[in-house]
C-alpha positions as CSV (number, residue, x, y, z in Angstrom):
1,V,11.8,25.0,-1.5
2,A,11.1,25.1,-5.2
3,L,12.4,22.1,-7.1
4,P,13.7,22.8,-10.6
5,S,12.0,22.4,-13.9
6,P,8.3,23.0,-14.3
7,A,6.1,19.9,-14.4
8,N,6.1,19.8,-18.2
9,K,9.9,19.6,-18.3
10,Q,10.1,17.0,-15.6
11,E,7.5,15.0,-17.5
12,A,9.5,15.4,-20.7
13,V,12.6,14.1,-19.0
14,R,10.6,11.2,-17.5
15,T,9.0,10.3,-20.8
16,A,12.0,10.8,-23.0
17,V,15.0,9.6,-20.9
18,R,13.4,7.1,-18.6
19,A,11.1,5.6,-21.2
20,A,13.9,5.2,-23.8
21,E,16.3,3.7,-21.3
22,A,13.6,1.4,-19.9
23,Y,12.7,0.2,-23.4
24,L,16.4,-0.4,-24.3
25,Y,16.7,-2.6,-21.2
26,H,13.4,-4.4,-21.6
27,S,12.9,-4.5,-25.4
28,E,13.9,-8.2,-25.8
29,W,11.5,-9.4,-23.1
30,V,8.7,-7.0,-24.0
31,N,8.8,-8.2,-27.6
32,K,9.2,-12.0,-26.8
33,T,7.0,-12.3,-23.7
34,P,4.7,-9.3,-23.3
35,E,2.2,-11.4,-21.3
36,L,4.7,-11.4,-18.4
37,Y,4.2,-7.6,-17.9
38,Q,1.3,-5.9,-16.2
39,P,-0.7,-3.9,-18.9
40,E,0.3,-0.5,-17.4
41,T,4.0,-1.5,-17.3
42,L,3.9,-2.8,-20.8
43,L,2.3,0.4,-22.1
44,R,4.9,2.5,-20.3
45,V,7.9,0.4,-21.4
46,R,6.7,0.2,-25.0
47,S,6.3,4.0,-25.1
48,G,10.1,4.2,-25.1
49,A,10.3,2.8,-28.6
50,D,8.8,6.0,-29.9
51,V,11.2,8.4,-28.3
52,T,13.2,10.3,-30.9
53,A,16.9,10.9,-30.7
54,L,16.3,14.7,-30.4
55,A,13.8,14.2,-27.6
56,Y,16.2,11.9,-25.7
57,I,19.2,14.3,-26.1
58,Q,17.1,17.3,-25.0
59,G,15.8,15.3,-22.1
60,R,19.4,14.4,-21.0
61,R,20.3,18.1,-21.2
62,D,17.3,19.1,-19.2
63,L,18.1,16.4,-16.6
64,A,21.7,17.7,-16.3
65,E,20.5,21.3,-15.8
66,A,17.9,20.2,-13.2
67,R,20.6,18.3,-11.3
68,R,22.8,21.4,-11.2
69,V,19.9,23.4,-9.7
70,I,19.2,20.7,-7.2
71,E,22.9,20.6,-6.1
72,R,22.6,24.4,-5.5
73,I,19.4,23.9,-3.4
74,F,21.2,21.3,-1.2
75,E,24.0,23.9,-0.6
76,T,21.4,25.7,1.6
77,I,19.5,22.8,3.2
78,D,20.6,19.4,4.6
79,V,17.4,17.4,3.6
80,L,14.0,18.0,2.1
81,V,11.0,16.3,3.8
82,T,7.7,15.8,2.0
83,P,4.7,13.5,2.1
84,T,5.4,10.4,0.0
85,T,2.0,10.5,-1.6
86,P,-0.4,13.5,-1.6
87,V,-3.6,11.5,-1.5
88,P,-4.8,8.1,-0.2
89,P,-4.7,5.3,-2.8
90,P,-7.7,4.3,-5.0
91,T,-9.5,1.0,-4.4
92,I,-8.4,-2.1,-6.3
93,A,-11.8,-2.1,-8.1
94,E,-11.1,1.5,-9.3
95,I,-7.7,0.7,-10.8
96,S,-8.8,-2.6,-12.2
97,K,-11.3,-1.1,-14.7
98,D,-8.8,-0.7,-17.6
99,V,-5.3,0.4,-18.3
100,G,-6.2,4.0,-19.1
101,T,-8.1,4.4,-15.8
102,S,-5.4,2.7,-13.9
103,M,-2.7,5.0,-15.3
104,R,-4.9,8.1,-14.8
105,L,-5.6,7.2,-11.2
106,G,-2.0,6.3,-10.6
107,A,-0.6,9.6,-11.8
108,P,-1.2,11.6,-8.6
109,Y,0.6,9.0,-6.5
110,I,4.0,9.5,-8.2
111,R,3.7,13.3,-8.1
112,N,5.9,13.6,-5.0
113,T,8.2,10.7,-5.6
114,S,8.8,11.0,-9.4
115,P,11.0,14.2,-9.2
116,F,13.4,12.6,-6.8
117,D,13.6,9.4,-8.9
118,V,14.0,11.3,-12.2
119,Y,16.7,13.5,-10.8
120,G,18.5,10.7,-9.0
121,I,18.2,12.3,-5.5
122,P,18.8,9.9,-2.5
123,T,15.4,9.4,-1.0
124,I,13.7,7.1,1.5
125,S,10.1,6.8,2.7
126,V,9.3,5.9,6.3
127,P,5.9,5.2,7.9
128,C,4.5,8.2,9.7
129,G,0.9,7.4,10.5
130,F,-2.4,6.2,9.0
131,T,-5.3,7.7,7.1
132,T,-8.8,7.7,8.7
133,N,-9.4,4.5,6.8
134,G,-6.3,2.9,8.4
135,L,-4.1,3.1,5.3
136,P,-0.4,3.9,5.9
137,I,1.0,7.3,5.3
138,G,4.6,7.8,4.3
139,L,7.2,10.6,5.1
140,Q,9.7,11.1,2.3
141,I,13.2,12.2,3.2
142,S,15.6,13.4,0.4
143,G,19.2,14.5,0.5
144,P,21.9,15.8,-1.7
145,N,23.8,13.7,-4.2
146,G,26.0,11.4,-2.2
147,G,24.0,12.1,0.9
148,E,22.6,8.7,1.4
149,A,24.1,8.4,4.9
150,V,22.3,11.6,6.1
151,V,19.0,10.4,4.6
152,F,19.3,7.0,6.3
153,Q,20.4,8.6,9.6
154,L,17.4,10.9,9.7
155,A,15.0,8.2,8.7
156,A,16.4,5.9,11.5
157,A,16.2,8.8,14.0
158,Y,12.6,9.5,13.0
159,E,11.6,5.9,13.3
160,R,13.2,5.6,16.7
161,A,11.5,8.8,17.9
162,T,8.0,7.7,16.7
């Protein structure tokens, strides 16, 4: 199944819409008590202050179109099952180097989860095994808008069966 919107459009929606809305919500705290935020979070939240009205409005339009496409996809399938993350996580030492390194190393880990979050698709992750190093692996189950019950039922059935 091909999800809508090429990666660049999804990224535009994420950076314009989510960043602007996150900044709106957090702006008072970010400006008064920035030390309470992790450096990566602070950088992401503050980026919302730079979103233009034009970028935000275009992002909302792209988001609405993507949601319409997703609704059509779920007319032909009940759920979509994917890995939660495509690769094992980096070590704490790797991500602790600096903010830029942490954000760069973190990007692949949201590749599979971000579209569902950005588009507001009901999604759950359940444990489905371990890497060769003993780290947990997640199975992501997504359903149509309003399909939380189906997503939860399938997740519960999977957990019972495994």
